[in-house]
TORMI-446170 format. One line per 10 residues: number of its first residue (from 1); their letters; for each residue x, z, y of C-alpha. Coordinates in steps of 0.5 Angstrom, whole numbers, plus 500, padded with zeros to 3 digits. Example, Ala and Ser with C-alpha at 12.3 -4.5 7.8 and 13.67 -1.06 7.14 Angstrom:
1 = AS = 525:516:491 | 527:514:498;
***
This chain:
1 = XXXXXXXXXX = 479:422:670 | 478:417:664 | 478:418:657 | 485:416:655 | 488:421:660 | 483:427:658 | 485:425:651 | 493:426:653 | 491:433:656 | 488:435:650;
11 = XXXXXXXXXX = 494:433:646 | 498:436:651 | 495:443:650 | 494:443:643 | 502:441:642 | 503:447:647 | 499:452:643 | 502:450:636 | 509:450:639 | 508:457:642;
21 = XXXXXXXXXX = 505:460:636 | 511:457:632 | 515:461:636 | 511:467:635 | 511:466:628 | 519:465:628 | 520:471:632 | 515:476:628 | 518:473:622 | 525:476:624;
31 = XXXXXXXXXX = 522:482:626 | 518:483:620 | 524:482:615 | 528:487:620 | 523:493:620 | 524:498:614 | 527:505:613 | 534:502:612 | 536:498:618 | 540:492:618;
41 = XXXXXXXXXX = 543:488:623 | 541:480:623 | 548:478:621 | 547:483:615 | 540:480:613 | 543:473:614 | 549:474:609 | 544:477:604 | 539:471:604 | 545:466:604;
51 = XXXXXXXXXX = 550:469:600 | 550:469:592 | 554:476:592 | 549:482:590 | 548:488:595 | 544:493:597 | 542:489:603 | 540:483:599 | 536:487:594 | 532:490:599;
61 = XXXXXXXXXX = 531:484:603 | 530:479:598 | 526:483:593 | 522:487:598 | 521:484:605 | 521:477:604 | 516:477:599 | 511:481:603 | 513:476:609 | 511:470:605;
71 = XXXXXXXXXX = 505:473:603 | 503:475:610 | 503:468:612 | 499:465:606 | 494:471:607 | 493:470:614 | 493:462:614 | 488:463:608 | 483:468:611 | 483:464:617;
81 = XXXXXXXXXX = 481:458:614 | 476:461:610 | 473:464:616 | 473:457:620 | 470:453:614 | 465:459:613 | 463:458:621 | 462:451:621 | 457:452:615 | 453:457:618;
91 = XXXXXXXXXX = 454:454:625 | 455:461:627 | 462:464:630 | 460:471:627 | 461:469:620 | 467:471:616 | 468:472:608 | 467:479:609 | 461:480:613 | 457:475:609;
101 = XXXXXXXXXX = 459:478:602 | 464:473:599 | 470:478:600 | 465:483:597 | 464:479:591 | 471:478:590 | 473:485:591 | 468:488:586 | 470:483:581 | 477:485:582;
111 = XXXXXXXXXX = 476:493:582 | 471:492:576 | 477:489:572 | 482:494:575 | 478:500:573 | 474:498:567 | 479:493:564 | 486:494:566 | 489:490:560 | 486:484:564;
121 = XXXXXXXXXX = 490:486:570 | 494:479:570 | 487:475:570 | 485:479:577 | 485:472:581 | 480:468:576 | 476:474:576 | 476:475:583 | 474:468:584 | 468:468:579;
131 = XXXXXXXXXX = 466:474:583 | 466:470:590 | 463:465:587 | 457:469:584 | 456:472:590 | 456:465:594 | 451:463:588 | 446:469:589 | 447:468:597 | 445:461:597;
141 = XXXXXXXXXX = 439:463:591 | 436:468:596 | 437:464:602 | 434:457:599 | 427:455:601 | 426:448:601 | 433:448:604 | 439:452:606 | 438:455:613 | 444:459:616;
151 = XXXXXXXXXX = 440:465:619 | 437:466:612 | 445:465:609 | 447:471:613 | 441:475:612 | 442:474:604 | 450:475:605 | 449:482:609 | 444:484:603 | 449:482:598;
161 = XXXXXXXXXX = 454:486:602 | 450:492:602 | 449:492:594 | 456:491:592 | 459:496:597 | 454:501:593 | 456:499:587 | 464:500:589 | 462:506:591 | 459:508:584;
171 = XXXXXXXXXX = 465:505:580 | 470:509:584 | 466:516:584 | 465:515:576 | 473:513:575 | 476:518:581 | 482:520:576 | 484:512:577 | 483:511:584 | 491:511:586;
181 = XXXXXXXXXX = 492:503:586 | 485:502:587 | 484:505:594 | 490:501:596 | 487:495:594 | 480:497:597 | 484:498:604 | 488:492:604 | 495:493:603 | 502:488:602;
191 = XXXXXXXXXX = 506:494:600 | 510:494:593 | 508:486:593 | 513:482:589 | 515:475:588 | 510:474:582 | 504:475:587 | 508:470:592 | 508:465:586 | 501:467:584;
201 = XXXXXXXXXX = 498:466:591 | 502:460:593 | 499:456:587 | 492:458:589 | 493:458:597 | 496:451:596 | 490:448:593 | 485:452:597 | 489:450:604 | 489:443:602;
211 = XXXXXXXXXX = 482:443:600 | 480:446:607 | 483:440:610 | 479:435:606 | 473:439:609 | 475:437:616 | 470:431:617 | 464:435:613 | 466:441:618 | 465:437:624;
221 = XXXXXXXXXX = 459:434:622 | 455:440:620 | 457:442:627 | 452:437:630 | 446:440:627 | 442:439:621 | 438:433:624 | 444:429:626 | 448:430:620 | 442:428:616;
231 = XXXXXXXXXX = 441:422:620 | 449:420:619 | 447:420:611 | 450:427:610 | 446:431:605 | 447:438:609 | 445:443:603 | 450:440:598 | 455:440:604 | 454:447:605;
241 = XXXXXXXXXX = 455:449:598 | 461:445:597 | 464:448:604 | 462:455:602 | 466:454:595 | 472:452:599 | 471:458:603 | 470:463:597 | 476:460:593 | 481:462:599;
251 = XXXXXXXXXX = 478:469:600 | 478:470:593 | 485:468:592 | 487:473:598 | 483:479:595 | 486:478:588 | 493:479:591 | 492:484:597 | 485:487:597 | 480:487:602;
261 = XXXXXXXXXX = 483:485:609 | 477:484:614 | 476:481:621 | 482:475:620 | 477:470:619 | 472:472:624 | 477:473:630 | 482:468:629 | 478:462:629 | 474:464:635;
271 = XXXXXXXXXX = 480:465:639 | 483:458:636 | 476:455:638 | 477:458:645 | 484:455:646 | 484:448:643 | 476:446:642 | 471:446:636 | 474:440:633 | 476:442:626;
281 = XXXXXXXXXX = 482:437:626 | 486:441:632 | 482:448:630 | 483:448:623 | 491:448:623 | 491:452:630 | 487:457:626 | 492:457:620 | 498:458:625 | 495:464:628;
291 = XXXXXXXXXX = 492:467:622 | 499:467:619 | 501:470:626 | 496:475:627 | 496:478:620 | 504:479:620 | 503:482:627 | 498:487:624 | 502:488:618 | 509:490:622;
301 = XXXXXXXXXX = 505:494:626 | 502:498:620 | 509:499:618 | 512:501:625 | 507:505:629 | 507:512:625 | 514:513:623 | 515:515:616 | 508:512:614 | 505:506:612;
311 = XXXXXXXXXX = 498:504:615 | 495:499:610 | 494:492:614 | 487:492:612 | 486:498:616 | 490:495:622 | 485:489:622 | 479:493:622 | 481:497:628 | 483:491:632;
321 = XXXXXXXXXX = 477:487:629 | 472:492:630 | 472:492:637 | 473:484:638 | 466:484:633 | 462:488:638 | 465:484:644 | 462:477:641 | 456:481:639 | 455:483:646;
331 = XXXXXXXX = 457:476:649 | 452:472:645 | 447:477:646 | 448:476:654 | 448:468:652 | 441:469:648 | 438:473:654 | 440:469:659;
***
């Protein structure tokens, strides 16, 4: 089979994957907007969406369910993009913003504001990004030794994650009377979110996703290895820092709105890589689409699996992502031992 035919087969495969994900996204969106304590028919929902008349159905659908749906899509796309970029920086499919401490930095900053300076709650997105940026700075400072090595970055991230986790636990213990809102934040939840959070995230996620597309060439170059990248005239250390900053920005944006949601940035890019290959021109858009699908499915599952009770999406993702992470560790261990 010649190279042209191979490219056509590859394009067909990618197109098929994108089409299937788009169909899944539409089906899940209709399901999510229909799920709730008050059951409405599709006709009632469509009427509420496109009618100018005020009604209970319109209030529930437009003010409660639709913002939640949009947030799930934006957060899923942002977290998966963040994880995909970080995996190129580390050259490791087990890297994601949660496992190396970037999300913990954002979460720690946001938790500190919520518990100690509640009057600054409106500025949580900025503080979350500051926390993520500080965590990145500490990780790279600890990992720097004549350059940046991916293994040292991961180990430094684990250490930062541990320290910030202890700080968060202490902070919650000292302010146990003010934990109601913070617990939902730490578990990662989309419950009670409104259009104000949608507007905030649309700005930050929009900027971050555009930046992630600008990182495609650099991400592909880093995958070639440090020596090859240097031979192509790339400053590897600077490129890693810039890509890490974009990843931190995306992670911080999601943390500031929905709290700590793990494993999306780990699971989704890995599956996308299996489906469409490791070229970020195809893999990154696939990860965005699949991230939106996965997070929306997890949130809908958390709202329906236990009647009369809502399980935060962060917990659902941990239940799904934990075993998948162990599977990846076992698989990589076999590859290394072979």
